[in-house]
C-alpha positions as CSV (number, residue, x, y, z in Angstrom):
1,M,37.9,33.1,60.6
2,E,36.0,29.9,59.9
3,V,38.0,27.5,57.7
4,Y,36.1,24.9,55.6
5,R,38.2,22.2,53.8
6,G,35.5,21.4,51.2
7,L,32.1,22.7,50.4
8,S,30.4,20.0,52.5
9,E,31.4,21.7,55.7
10,Y,30.2,25.2,54.7
11,L,26.9,26.6,55.9
12,P,25.8,29.7,53.8
13,A,26.9,33.0,55.4
14,K,24.7,36.0,55.9
15,N,24.6,38.1,52.7
16,A,27.7,36.3,51.3
17,V,30.2,38.7,49.7
18,V,32.6,36.4,47.8
19,T,35.9,36.5,46.1
20,T,37.8,33.5,44.5
21,G,41.4,32.8,43.5
22,T,44.6,31.0,44.4
23,F,45.9,33.9,46.6
24,D,49.4,32.5,46.6
25,G,51.5,34.5,49.0
26,V,48.6,36.8,49.9
27,H,50.5,39.8,48.4
28,V,49.6,43.5,48.3
29,G,47.4,43.0,45.3
30,H,45.5,40.2,47.1
31,K,45.2,42.5,50.1
32,T,43.6,45.2,48.0
33,I,41.0,42.8,46.8
34,I,40.3,41.7,50.4
35,K,40.1,45.3,51.6
36,N,37.5,46.0,48.9
37,L,35.7,42.7,49.8
38,K,35.5,43.8,53.5
39,K,34.2,47.3,52.5
40,V,31.5,45.9,50.3
41,A,30.5,43.4,53.0
42,T,30.2,46.2,55.6
43,D,28.1,48.4,53.3
44,F,25.9,45.3,52.4
45,D,25.6,44.1,56.0
46,G,27.2,40.9,54.9
47,E,30.0,38.5,55.7
48,T,33.2,37.9,53.6
49,V,33.8,34.6,52.0
50,L,37.1,33.7,50.2
51,V,37.1,30.6,48.0
52,T,40.6,29.2,47.2
53,F,41.9,25.9,45.9
54,H,44.4,23.3,47.0
55,P,46.5,21.9,45.4
56,H,47.4,24.7,43.1
57,P,45.6,24.1,39.8
58,R,48.8,24.1,37.7
59,L,50.4,21.4,39.9
60,V,47.4,19.2,39.0
61,L,46.9,20.1,35.4
62,E,50.5,20.4,34.0
63,E,52.6,17.3,33.7
64,D,56.1,17.6,35.2
65,C,55.1,21.1,36.6
66,D,58.1,22.6,38.4
67,L,56.1,25.5,39.8
68,K,57.2,26.6,43.2
69,L,54.7,28.4,45.5
70,L,55.1,31.3,47.8
71,S,52.9,29.8,50.5
72,T,51.9,26.4,51.8
73,I,48.2,25.9,52.5
74,D,48.8,26.4,56.2
75,E,50.7,29.7,55.6
76,R,47.9,30.9,53.3
77,I,45.3,30.2,56.0
78,E,47.4,32.1,58.5
79,L,47.9,35.1,56.1
80,L,44.2,35.3,55.2
81,E,43.2,35.2,58.9
82,K,45.4,38.2,59.6
83,E,43.6,40.1,56.8
84,G,40.3,39.6,58.6
85,V,38.4,37.3,56.2
86,D,35.2,35.8,57.9
87,H,35.0,32.5,56.0
88,L,37.6,30.6,54.1
89,I,36.5,27.7,51.7
90,I,39.3,25.5,50.5
91,I,38.1,23.5,47.5
92,P,40.1,20.3,46.8
93,F,41.3,20.8,43.2
94,D,41.5,17.7,41.0
95,K,41.1,17.0,37.3
96,E,37.4,16.3,37.6
97,F,36.8,19.7,39.2
98,S,38.9,21.3,36.5
99,R,36.4,20.2,33.8
100,M,33.6,22.3,35.3
101,S,32.6,25.0,32.9
102,S,32.5,28.7,34.0
103,M,28.7,28.7,34.0
104,E,28.6,25.5,36.1
105,F,31.1,27.0,38.6
106,V,28.9,30.0,39.0
107,R,25.6,28.2,39.1
108,E,26.6,25.2,41.2
109,I,29.3,26.5,43.4
110,L,29.0,30.3,43.8
111,V,25.2,30.4,43.8
112,K,23.7,27.2,44.9
113,Q,26.3,26.1,47.5
114,I,27.8,29.3,48.7
115,G,24.9,31.6,48.2
116,T,26.8,34.5,46.7
117,Q,25.0,37.9,46.9
118,K,28.0,40.0,45.7
119,L,31.2,38.8,43.9
120,V,34.4,40.9,44.1
121,I,37.2,39.8,41.8
122,G,40.7,41.0,40.9
123,Y,41.7,42.5,37.6
124,D,41.8,40.0,34.7
125,H,40.4,37.2,36.7
126,H,39.6,34.0,34.9
127,F,37.9,30.8,36.1
128,G,36.3,27.5,34.9
129,R,37.4,24.9,32.4
130,N,40.5,26.2,30.5
131,R,40.1,29.5,32.3
132,E,37.3,30.3,29.9
133,G,35.3,32.5,32.4
134,S,36.0,36.2,32.6
135,F,34.6,39.5,34.0
136,S,32.4,39.9,31.0
137,H,30.9,36.5,31.6
138,L,30.2,37.3,35.2
139,L,28.4,40.5,34.1
140,E,26.1,38.2,32.0
141,F,25.7,35.6,34.8
142,G,25.0,38.1,37.6
143,P,21.4,39.2,36.6
144,L,20.7,35.6,35.6
145,Y,21.5,34.1,38.9
146,G,20.8,37.1,41.2
147,F,24.2,38.5,42.3
148,E,26.2,41.6,41.7
149,V,29.8,41.6,40.5
150,E,32.6,44.2,41.1
151,E,36.1,44.1,39.5
152,I,39.1,45.6,41.2
153,P,41.5,47.5,38.8
154,A,45.1,46.4,38.4
155,F,47.1,47.3,41.5
156,D,50.5,48.8,40.9
157,V,53.5,49.4,43.2
158,N,55.8,52.1,41.7
159,H,54.2,51.4,38.2
160,V,55.1,47.7,38.4
161,N,52.1,45.3,38.3
162,V,52.2,43.1,41.4
163,S,51.7,39.4,40.9
164,S,52.8,36.1,42.4
165,T,54.9,35.4,39.4
166,K,56.9,38.6,39.8
167,I,57.5,37.8,43.4
168,R,58.7,34.3,42.6
169,E,61.1,35.8,40.0
170,A,62.4,38.3,42.6
171,L,63.0,35.5,45.2
172,E,64.7,33.3,42.5
173,L,67.2,36.2,42.0
174,G,67.7,36.7,45.7
175,D,65.9,40.1,45.5
176,I,64.4,39.9,49.0
177,V,63.8,43.7,49.2
178,T,61.5,43.7,46.2
179,A,59.7,40.5,47.2
180,T,59.0,41.9,50.7
181,K,57.7,45.1,49.2
182,F,55.3,43.2,46.9
183,L,54.3,40.8,49.6
184,G,53.7,43.4,52.2
185,Q,55.5,41.2,54.7
186,P,58.8,39.2,54.9
187,Y,58.9,36.0,52.8
188,K,58.6,33.1,55.2
189,V,60.0,29.5,55.1
190,S,59.1,27.0,57.8
191,G,60.3,23.6,58.6
192,E,61.7,21.1,61.1
193,V,65.2,21.3,62.7
194,V,67.0,18.1,61.7
195,K,70.5,16.8,62.3
196,G,72.9,17.6,59.6
197,E,76.7,17.0,59.3
198,Q,77.4,19.5,62.1
199,L,80.2,21.1,60.2
200,G,79.3,24.6,61.2
201,R,80.0,23.8,64.9
202,L,83.5,22.7,64.0
203,I,84.3,26.2,62.6
204,G,82.6,28.1,65.3
205,Y,79.3,28.8,63.5
206,P,76.8,26.2,64.7
207,T,73.7,26.0,62.5
208,A,70.2,24.6,62.6
209,N,69.6,22.5,59.6
210,I,66.0,23.1,58.3
211,K,63.9,20.5,56.5
212,V,61.0,21.9,54.5
213,K,58.3,19.3,54.2
214,Q,56.5,20.7,51.1
215,A,58.5,20.1,47.9
216,Y,56.5,22.8,46.1
217,K,57.6,25.6,48.5
218,L,59.8,28.1,46.8
219,I,63.3,28.5,48.4
220,P,65.1,31.7,47.5
221,Q,68.3,31.8,45.4
222,Q,71.3,30.1,46.9
223,G,73.4,32.4,49.0
224,V,73.7,34.0,52.4
225,Y,70.8,36.0,54.0
226,V,70.2,37.9,57.2
227,V,66.9,36.5,58.6
228,G,64.4,36.6,61.4
229,V,64.0,33.4,63.4
230,T,60.9,32.2,65.3
231,I,61.1,29.1,67.5
232,G,57.9,28.7,69.6
233,K,57.4,32.1,71.2
234,E,61.0,33.3,70.8
235,H,61.8,35.8,68.1
236,L,65.5,35.9,67.2
237,F,67.8,36.8,64.3
238,G,70.5,34.9,62.4
239,M,72.4,34.5,59.1
240,L,71.2,31.7,56.9
241,N,72.8,29.8,54.0
242,V,70.9,28.3,51.1
243,G,73.2,26.0,49.1
244,V,75.5,23.1,48.8
245,R,78.3,24.3,51.1
246,P,81.1,23.7,48.5
247,T,84.0,24.5,50.8
248,V,83.2,21.9,53.5
249,S,81.0,19.3,51.8
250,A,81.2,17.1,48.7
251,E,77.4,16.7,48.7
252,K,75.4,18.5,46.0
253,E,72.0,18.5,47.7
254,V,70.8,21.9,48.6
255,S,70.5,22.6,52.4
256,I,69.0,25.4,54.5
257,E,71.1,26.2,57.5
258,V,70.8,29.1,59.9
259,N,73.3,30.4,62.5
260,I,71.0,31.8,65.3
261,F,72.6,34.9,67.0
262,D,73.0,34.6,70.8
263,F,71.3,31.3,71.0
264,D,72.6,27.9,72.3
265,Q,69.8,25.4,72.8
266,D,69.1,21.9,71.6
267,I,66.2,22.4,69.2
268,Y,66.3,19.2,67.1
269,G,62.8,18.2,66.2
270,S,61.4,21.7,66.7
271,Q,59.5,23.7,64.2
272,I,61.3,26.9,63.0
273,E,60.1,29.8,61.0
274,I,62.5,32.0,58.9
275,D,61.7,35.5,57.7
276,F,64.0,36.6,54.9
277,I,65.3,40.2,55.5
278,K,68.1,40.7,53.0
279,H,70.4,38.9,50.7
280,I,74.0,39.3,51.7
281,R,76.1,37.5,49.1
282,N,76.1,34.5,46.8
283,E,77.5,31.2,47.9
284,I,81.2,30.9,47.3
285,Q,83.7,28.0,47.2
286,F,86.8,29.0,49.2
287,D,90.3,27.5,48.9
288,S,90.4,26.7,52.6
289,V,88.2,26.5,55.7
290,N,90.2,29.4,57.2
291,E,89.1,31.6,54.3
292,L,85.5,30.6,54.9
293,K,85.8,31.5,58.6
294,L,87.1,34.9,57.7
295,Q,84.2,35.5,55.3
296,L,81.7,34.3,57.9
297,E,83.2,36.9,60.3
298,Q,82.5,39.6,57.7
299,D,79.0,38.2,57.0
300,L,78.2,38.3,60.7
301,F,79.3,41.9,61.0
302,L,77.3,42.9,58.0
303,C,74.1,41.0,59.2
304,K,74.2,42.7,62.6
305,K,74.8,46.1,60.9
306,I,71.7,45.6,58.8
307,L,69.7,44.6,61.8
308,T,70.4,47.9,63.6
309,K,68.4,49.5,60.8
310,V,65.5,47.1,60.8
């Protein structure tokens, strides 16, 4: 997949079959759009071009926006490459770009700069200033500017419409099973292993403290999870806590710490990837450290039992 961080880097593709959107999380609905995009490109002897935006438009346009995203831009690139997109154009989104009308976006971006021959969009797609553009507008613009347009119907999973918003809501409730189903892959959080207070080591459960660089990245509900762990080329498992560790720390800052099973290496400074598998329990404040240790033993047993079924 060729990646262009701006339109100036892009050279028009052969018979460009284009789709556009934020594609946060690249969930099963997005994958349906991309599958149709690839089919149209094959039938048309063309190449697929996906146009996305960074930062997310809402983070630019809404003051004090507290929106949390399912994927960083690097994660989005990785997920889209796995889906087999030929060309990915990342348009830097700012307030000036947001003032472009829907007709200007079609004429100047999709037609003149990208060379769109066919446009494939998801159900209820909107674009341009104040999201004024719609499928009906594209049907009008297509003949005028020489491209065809196809809309993909709403994609349902068990009669529930899939959207990035619904996945965010599931993660905020700790509902990892639903989030995984809608995403089509485990929810991932990546970061650097940094030194913490090393309290876990004192009670027999050493943990890697993970610092997530992107403040906009959504962290699931506080609690304990069974997770997959990737460090370099090693793929392991562990139990992870998201929370303030009320039994052993007076700090109120939320931390992300993972106890990696059957692993004893110095990984400070390393990049680590976490795949959330299942929520085990909410975070609890215990009356003593001994009570916490007993609970961690039960958590460990449950995590390993779950992993026998993965």
